[in-house]
Backbone as a printed PyTorch tensor [residue, N CA C, xyz], in Angstrom:
tensor([[[  3.0290, -17.1490, -11.3190],
         [  1.9690, -16.7600,  -9.3620],
         [  3.2760, -15.9710,  -8.7320]],

        [[  4.3060, -15.8170,  -8.9610],
         [  4.6390, -14.3230,  -8.5400],
         [  4.4920, -13.1030,  -8.7710]],

        [[  3.8510, -12.9390,  -9.6150],
         [  3.2840, -11.9780,  -9.6110],
         [  2.3510, -11.3090,  -9.0900]],

        [[  1.5840, -12.9170,  -9.4010],
         [ -0.0180, -11.8560,  -8.8630],
         [  0.1740, -11.5430,  -7.3200]],

        [[  0.8920, -12.1630,  -6.6180],
         [  1.4750, -12.9970,  -5.2380],
         [  1.5720, -11.3680,  -4.9590]],

        [[  2.3080, -10.6920,  -5.7940],
         [  2.8390,  -9.3950,  -5.9890],
         [  2.0630,  -7.9130,  -6.2070]],

        [[  1.2060,  -8.4760,  -6.8650],
         [  0.1480,  -7.5790,  -6.9770],
         [ -0.8470,  -7.5470,  -5.9620]],

        [[ -1.1670,  -8.9440,  -5.0560],
         [ -2.1000,  -8.0640,  -4.0190],
         [ -1.2400,  -8.1650,  -2.6640]],

        [[  0.1100,  -8.5280,  -3.2570],
         [  0.7870,  -7.5750,  -1.7930],
         [  0.4880,  -5.7350,  -2.4090]],

        [[  0.5990,  -5.5240,  -2.9680],
         [  0.4850,  -3.9620,  -2.8030],
         [ -0.7590,  -3.3030,  -3.5520]],

        [[ -1.5540,  -4.5700,  -3.0980],
         [ -2.8480,  -4.0140,  -3.0520],
         [ -2.9540,  -3.7450,  -1.2200]],

        [[ -2.8800,  -4.6900,  -0.6290],
         [ -2.7510,  -4.7770,   1.0500],
         [ -1.5030,  -4.3630,   1.6350]],

        [[ -0.4320,  -3.3480,   0.2060],
         [  0.1660,  -2.3290,   1.1760],
         [ -0.8500,  -1.1510,   2.0480]],

        [[ -1.4560,  -0.5870,   0.3010],
         [ -2.9460,   0.1370,   0.8200],
         [ -3.7180,  -0.0080,   1.2050]],

        [[ -3.4480,  -1.3640,   1.9140],
         [ -4.7600,  -1.4700,   2.9390],
         [ -4.2410,  -1.2270,   4.6080]],

        [[ -3.0850,  -1.7400,   4.5790],
         [ -2.6790,  -1.2760,   5.6860],
         [ -2.2280,   0.3980,   6.1810]],

        [[ -1.6260,   0.8920,   4.9730],
         [ -1.4670,   1.8850,   5.5230],
         [ -2.4690,   2.8250,   5.8400]],

        [[ -3.8220,   2.5850,   4.4940],
         [ -5.0580,   3.3210,   5.1900],
         [ -5.2020,   2.9870,   6.2470]],

        [[ -5.4640,   1.6690,   6.4830],
         [ -5.2960,   0.8760,   8.0420],
         [ -5.0300,   1.5490,   9.3480]],

        [[ -3.5770,   1.8880,   9.0380],
         [ -3.0150,   3.0150,   9.7180],
         [ -3.3230,   3.6830,  10.1830]],

        [[ -3.1110,   5.2060,   9.2360],
         [ -3.7530,   5.9800,   9.1440],
         [ -5.1620,   6.2880,  10.0600]],

        [[ -5.7300,   5.0630,  10.0210],
         [ -7.5000,   5.4280,  10.7580],
         [ -6.7400,   4.8130,  12.0110]],

        [[ -5.9990,   4.0370,  12.6620],
         [ -5.5580,   3.7160,  13.8660],
         [ -5.6070,   4.4530,  15.1350]],

        [[ -5.4480,   5.7970,  14.3620],
         [ -4.9450,   6.5440,  15.6150],
         [ -4.2330,   6.5340,  16.4490]],

        [[ -3.1570,   6.3760,  15.7310],
         [ -1.8410,   5.7730,  16.9630],
         [ -1.9930,   4.6250,  17.3950]],

        [[ -3.0760,   3.9460,  17.0870],
         [ -3.5200,   2.0140,  17.4600],
         [ -3.6690,   2.3450,  18.9180]],

        [[ -4.8580,   3.4760,  19.1820],
         [ -5.5820,   3.7890,  19.9380],
         [ -7.2980,   3.2300,  19.4610]],

        [[ -7.3140,   2.8920,  18.6890],
         [ -8.7100,   2.5450,  17.2030],
         [ -8.3730,   1.0930,  17.0150]],

        [[ -9.0730,  -0.0980,  18.1720],
         [ -8.9040,  -1.9340,  17.8230],
         [ -9.4880,  -2.0170,  16.2520]],

        [[-10.1680,  -1.8550,  15.9120],
         [-10.5040,  -2.1160,  14.6520],
         [ -9.6160,  -2.3010,  13.3150]],

        [[ -8.7700,  -0.3970,  13.1430],
         [ -8.5030,  -0.6990,  12.3480],
         [ -6.8670,  -1.1370,  12.7950]],

        [[ -5.7710,  -0.8170,  13.9350],
         [ -5.0330,  -1.6230,  14.2950],
         [ -5.6080,  -3.2070,  14.2400]],

        [[ -5.9390,  -3.6170,  14.3010],
         [ -6.2770,  -5.4020,  13.6340],
         [ -6.1420,  -5.4880,  12.2260]],

        [[ -6.8890,  -4.4700,  11.1240],
         [ -6.5140,  -4.2510,  10.0810],
         [ -5.5910,  -4.5950,   9.6760]],

        [[ -4.5730,  -3.5210,  10.2640],
         [ -2.9750,  -3.0560,  10.0870],
         [ -2.5290,  -4.4430,   9.6280]],

        [[ -1.9970,  -4.2400,  11.1930],
         [ -1.2330,  -5.7870,  11.7610],
         [ -1.7820,  -7.2600,  10.5490]],

        [[ -2.3140,  -7.1830,  10.5290],
         [ -3.3630,  -8.7230,   8.8810],
         [ -2.9330,  -7.9590,   8.0300]],

        [[ -3.4390,  -6.7540,   7.6170],
         [ -2.7660,  -6.4530,   5.5920],
         [ -1.3850,  -6.1780,   6.0280]],

        [[ -0.7420,  -6.1660,   7.5670],
         [  0.6220,  -5.7530,   6.8470],
         [  1.7480,  -7.0950,   6.5090]],

        [[  1.2320,  -7.7230,   7.9090],
         [  1.9910,  -8.9370,   7.8280],
         [  1.9680, -10.1000,   6.0790]],

        [[  0.4740,  -9.9500,   5.9150],
         [ -0.0850, -10.8260,   5.1040],
         [  0.5680,  -9.7390,   4.2260]],

        [[  0.9850,  -8.9600,   3.6050],
         [  1.5680,  -7.7570,   2.2770],
         [  2.7140,  -8.4510,   1.9020]],

        [[  3.4260,  -8.1810,   3.8620],
         [  5.0240,  -8.6780,   3.3830],
         [  5.3530,  -9.3930,   3.5110]],

        [[  4.4240, -11.3840,   3.7530],
         [  5.0650, -12.3020,   3.2100],
         [  4.7120, -12.6590,   1.8970]],

        [[  3.9600, -11.9490,   1.7930],
         [  3.4860, -12.0630,  -0.1660],
         [  4.6410, -11.1410,  -0.9630]],

        [[  4.9300, -10.5400,  -0.3210],
         [  6.6980,  -9.2830,  -1.2330],
         [  7.7750, -10.9670,  -1.4400]],

        [[  7.8280, -11.3790,   0.5050],
         [  8.7180, -11.7870,   0.4670],
         [  8.8520, -13.6720,  -0.4750]],

        [[  7.3130, -13.5480,  -0.4830],
         [  7.3960, -14.8610,  -1.7150],
         [  7.9070, -14.5040,  -3.4140]],

        [[  7.2990, -13.3620,  -3.8170],
         [  7.4010, -13.1800,  -4.9800],
         [  9.1190, -12.6240,  -5.0420]],

        [[  9.5200, -12.1730,  -3.8240],
         [ 11.1870, -11.6440,  -4.3420],
         [ 11.8000, -12.9360,  -4.5110]],

        [[ 11.1790, -14.1230,  -4.2260],
         [ 11.7990, -15.3990,  -4.6180],
         [ 12.9050, -15.5110,  -6.0970]],

        [[ 11.6120, -15.2670,  -6.7270],
         [ 11.2440, -16.0100,  -8.3940],
         [ 11.6390, -13.7960,  -8.8700]],

        [[ 11.0060, -13.2520,  -8.6080],
         [ 11.5670, -11.4730,  -9.5960],
         [ 12.7400, -10.5490,  -8.6940]],

        [[ 13.5340, -10.2800,  -9.4710],
         [ 14.4110,  -8.9940,  -8.9190],
         [ 13.8290,  -8.5280,  -7.9870]],

        [[ 14.7130,  -8.3020,  -6.9500],
         [ 14.5900,  -7.8100,  -6.1320],
         [ 13.8580,  -6.0990,  -5.7330]],

        [[ 14.9570,  -5.4830,  -7.2580],
         [ 14.7710,  -3.8800,  -7.6820],
         [ 13.0620,  -3.8200,  -7.7700]],

        [[ 13.0380,  -5.4250,  -8.8420],
         [ 11.0890,  -4.9510,  -9.9310],
         [ 10.3360,  -4.9370,  -8.9160]],

        [[ 10.3790,  -5.9620,  -8.4930],
         [  9.3520,  -6.3980,  -7.0000],
         [  8.9090,  -5.7780,  -6.1120]],

        [[  9.8000,  -4.7160,  -4.9410],
         [  9.9430,  -3.4040,  -4.9910],
         [  9.2790,  -2.2510,  -5.1960]],

        [[  9.6060,  -1.5850,  -6.0410],
         [  9.2350,  -0.9300,  -6.7620],
         [  7.9290,  -1.2240,  -7.7260]],

        [[  7.2140,  -2.3700,  -7.7420],
         [  5.8730,  -2.5400,  -7.8190],
         [  5.4610,  -2.5390,  -7.3010]],

        [[  5.4960,  -2.6950,  -5.8270],
         [  4.8170,  -3.4170,  -4.6620],
         [  4.3050,  -2.2350,  -3.7960]],

        [[  5.9930,  -1.1360,  -3.7820],
         [  5.2670,   0.0650,  -3.6030],
         [  4.5980,   1.1670,  -4.8300]],

        [[  4.9040,   1.0380,  -5.7720],
         [  3.8380,   1.6350,  -6.8240],
         [  2.6910,   1.4670,  -6.9860]],

        [[  1.7510,   0.1470,  -6.6450],
         [  0.8870,   0.4500,  -6.5500],
         [  0.1660,   0.3870,  -5.8900]],

        [[  1.2490,  -0.1740,  -3.9700],
         [  0.5440,   0.6490,  -2.7290],
         [ -0.0250,   1.5610,  -2.2020]],

        [[  1.1340,   2.5860,  -3.2340],
         [  0.9000,   4.1610,  -3.5570],
         [ -0.0780,   4.5970,  -3.7730]],

        [[ -0.1270,   4.4800,  -4.8550],
         [ -1.6820,   4.8460,  -6.2550],
         [ -2.5580,   4.3580,  -6.0920]],

        [[ -3.0270,   3.1360,  -4.8300],
         [ -4.3190,   3.1620,  -4.8760],
         [ -4.6750,   3.3650,  -3.6980]],

        [[ -3.9320,   4.0130,  -2.4630],
         [ -3.4180,   4.7810,  -1.0060],
         [ -3.8530,   5.9410,  -1.7050]],

        [[ -3.5520,   7.4360,  -2.0310],
         [ -3.7550,   8.0120,  -2.2210],
         [ -5.4110,   8.3850,  -3.2160]],

        [[ -5.0840,   6.8900,  -4.1780],
         [ -6.3860,   7.2570,  -4.7340],
         [ -7.3970,   6.6230,  -3.5460]],

        [[ -7.1120,   5.9700,  -2.9900],
         [ -8.9480,   6.0620,  -1.8060],
         [ -9.4850,   7.0950,  -1.6860]],

        [[ -8.0020,   7.8190,  -0.7450],
         [ -7.9330,   8.9990,  -0.4840],
         [ -8.2510,   9.6730,  -0.7910]],

        [[ -8.4900,  10.1480,  -2.4380],
         [ -8.6770,  10.9630,  -2.9740],
         [-10.1870,  10.6520,  -3.0140]],

        [[-10.7790,   9.2530,  -3.4660],
         [-12.3590,   8.9420,  -3.7620],
         [-13.3920,   9.3470,  -2.1730]],

        [[-12.5540,   8.8840,  -0.7060],
         [-13.0230,   9.3440,  -0.2690],
         [-12.7450,  10.4220,   0.2730]],

        [[-12.3500,  12.1340,  -0.6490],
         [-12.3550,  12.6490,   0.2290],
         [-11.1080,  13.7720,   1.2230]],

        [[-10.8430,  12.4400,   1.5700],
         [ -9.7130,  12.7130,   3.4280],
         [ -8.3730,  13.3310,   2.3160]],

        [[ -8.2640,  13.1400,   0.8730],
         [ -7.2820,  14.4420,   0.4400],
         [ -7.6490,  14.5680,  -1.0770]],

        [[ -7.2790,  15.9070,  -1.5740],
         [ -7.3190,  16.7030,  -2.4870],
         [ -8.0690,  15.8380,  -3.3520]],

        [[ -8.6610,  15.9460,  -4.9200],
         [ -7.7260,  15.5210,  -5.9450],
         [ -7.8070,  16.1090,  -7.0750]],

        [[ -6.2650,  16.2200,  -8.3790],
         [ -6.4690,  17.5040,  -8.8770],
         [ -6.1370,  16.9380, -10.2640]],

        [[ -5.9510,  17.0890, -11.2990],
         [ -5.6140,  16.8270, -12.2660],
         [ -4.4770,  17.0200, -12.2880]],

        [[ -3.6880,  17.4790, -11.6050],
         [ -2.0910,  17.1530, -12.1360],
         [ -2.3500,  15.7950, -11.1240]],

        [[ -2.8450,  15.5800, -10.0010],
         [ -2.4960,  14.5120,  -8.8990],
         [ -2.5880,  13.0440,  -9.5930]],

        [[ -4.3450,  13.4690, -10.3290],
         [ -4.0580,  12.3300, -11.0510],
         [ -3.3250,  11.6120, -11.5450]],

        [[ -2.3810,  13.1460, -12.6840],
         [ -1.6890,  12.3130, -13.8350],
         [ -0.3660,  12.0380, -13.4200]],

        [[ -0.1210,  12.0360, -12.2820],
         [  0.7300,  12.4100, -11.9270],
         [  0.8610,  10.4940, -10.3480]],

        [[ -1.0790,   9.8670, -10.5040],
         [ -0.5830,   8.2190, -10.4080],
         [ -0.8150,   7.7830, -11.5510]],

        [[ -1.1910,   8.3080, -12.3700],
         [ -1.4340,   7.8080, -13.8190],
         [ -0.0940,   7.1510, -14.0890]],

        [[  1.1310,   8.5940, -13.6220],
         [  2.6870,   7.6820, -14.5660],
         [  3.0950,   7.0550, -13.5200]],

        [[  2.5400,   6.8360, -11.9440],
         [  3.2180,   5.8100, -10.6980],
         [  2.6810,   4.7400, -11.6720]],

        [[  1.6490,   4.8980, -12.1240],
         [  0.8840,   2.7940, -12.7970],
         [  1.5450,   2.4300, -13.9850]],

        [[  2.1320,   3.5190, -14.7180],
         [  2.5020,   3.7920, -16.1510],
         [  3.9510,   2.9140, -16.1280]],

        [[  4.4510,   3.5830, -14.9430],
         [  5.2100,   2.8490, -14.5690],
         [  5.7680,   0.8450, -14.2560]],

        [[  4.8910,   1.2290, -13.4680],
         [  4.6280,  -0.6050, -12.4310],
         [  4.3820,  -0.6800, -14.1630]],

        [[  3.1340,  -0.8200, -14.8280],
         [  2.5810,  -1.4890, -16.1350],
         [  4.4260,  -1.7450, -16.6080]],

        [[  5.4700,  -0.6620, -17.1420],
         [  6.1740,  -1.0210, -17.4550],
         [  7.5380,  -1.6640, -17.5500]],

        [[  7.6410,  -1.4110, -15.5390],
         [  8.3300,  -2.6640, -15.2220],
         [  7.6820,  -4.2630, -15.0360]],

        [[  6.8070,  -4.5980, -15.6690],
         [  6.1470,  -5.8490, -15.5730],
         [  6.6140,  -6.0040, -17.0270]],

        [[  5.9580,  -5.2580, -18.5100],
         [  6.4350,  -5.6970, -19.5800],
         [  8.1260,  -5.5070, -19.7390]],

        [[  9.0830,  -4.7280, -19.8000],
         [ 10.2690,  -4.9860, -19.6270],
         [ 10.6110,  -6.2340, -18.5570]],

        [[ 10.5630,  -7.0700, -17.9530],
         [ 10.3460,  -7.9250, -17.1070],
         [ 10.6170,  -8.9690, -18.5290]]])
């Protein structure tokens, strides 16, 4: 159960990071609310997962998922340029996250 919560928390990290960018310094209401809700749920899920999983592994997976999804979304939406090198580097992050799960 902790792994599922951790993965969902990583997804929510990408949501709050993206919303933070769209909130324009908290001057836009809807993205600011999405940011606060996603941040709260993401942190709560990370805290829950850390009750049974190692802290370092939990944090690395949470950050890895969040970073990969955030930059992936930015590339798909066109707010960040995509390149073969970027895609390969993001794939490396994903491979490392999977590796941490497999080695656990």
